[in-house]
N, C-alpha and C positions, 0 to 999 in steps of 0.2 A: 504494500500499499503502499503509496505516494501521500508523505507531509513535506511541511512550511512549519520554521522554530513563527513564532508568536507569543507576546509578552503580554499582560496582563498591568494595563496602567491606570485601576483606577483606586479605591480608598479603602476599597475592603482589607482589614485587618489580617481577614486568613486566606485558609485555598478557596477561591471562586473553580467553581467547577461549570464550564462552559464550553461547546461543541463537541460536546462529549470526551472533553480533556480534561482535568486536576488540571490550575495553575496556581502559581505562588509568587507572590510579588516579586521583580525583578527577576522575574530566576525563566529561561525561558522553556519553553512548552513547543511539543510536538504536535504539530493539527493534523489534520485529515486534508486533503487539500482538496474537498471538496466545500469548504469551507472560508477556503479565502479571502473571498467577495464580501462574507460575511465579516471574517474579522478586517475587512480592509473597509468596513464600511462604520464600522463599529468604532462609538469612541473612546471606551475602556480596552481595547487591545490594540497594540500595534507588532508590527514584524521587522521594526525599528529596536535595535537594542536600548533600553533605556541608557540614558544620561546620568551618574552617578553625578553626588554634585560633591563637586571640589566644596573645600574651603573658603571663603569671599576674603579674596585681598584686600591684603591692607592698603587702604585706600595712600593715594602719595600722600607727606609731608609737601605743602601749601610753601611759595615761598622764601628762603631762608630755613626751613627743614627745622631741627630742632633744637633751636637757638631760640634762646629769649632776647629782645630786647625791649627798656620800654620806651614807647613814643607818645608824639606828644599828639593829641586828641583835636585839640580846639577848644576856645572858651577857657583856659587856660588847666583842663584833664588831662593829664595822660595814661594809657593801659601799657600794661604790660602785652607783648604779644609772642606769639608764636607763631613766622611768619608771616601772612594773613588773617590770622587768626587770634584776635581777645582774648585775654585768657584770666588778669585780672585787670579791673578798671578800678577808676577812682582815685589815679595817685598825686599826689602835691608834686610839685617841680622838684624839690629836693631828694624826697623818696626815688624820683624818677631817675634823677642822676643818681642817686647813691645805688640802686638799686643795680644801673650800666656799668657803676666800677664792681662787680662783685664779679667773682669767675662761677666758671658754670653750674657748678658743683652748688654753689650758691645759692644760684639762682631756681637753680632747679627746686629746693630745698625750702625756696619764702615764695615758690611758687604755690609749690604739694600742701602747704600750709593755708596759704589764703586760701584755696580753691572748695 
């Protein structure tokens, strides 16, 4: 008997019986060739191997990367920025200048204490 590989892509948590075959989520099953058109027209089955979900990629750091820097934001207010992302706001000019004079480790500690 001629068969083809098919996959169950629905949401059932256990085995699914269809087309005279028992399907397990994400595993191929040999389906009789006479059901090829029915499988192709069914939203819960596919003849393509299911795509495995890869871990989400880490988003790229914004320009400036992992570097903290206090920048003037207007109106006499300063913020600590990580690239283009504001991580601490409402600093005085004196606090901003002091922050920018710190080492990278001191800056990281300062930010973690304020978040």
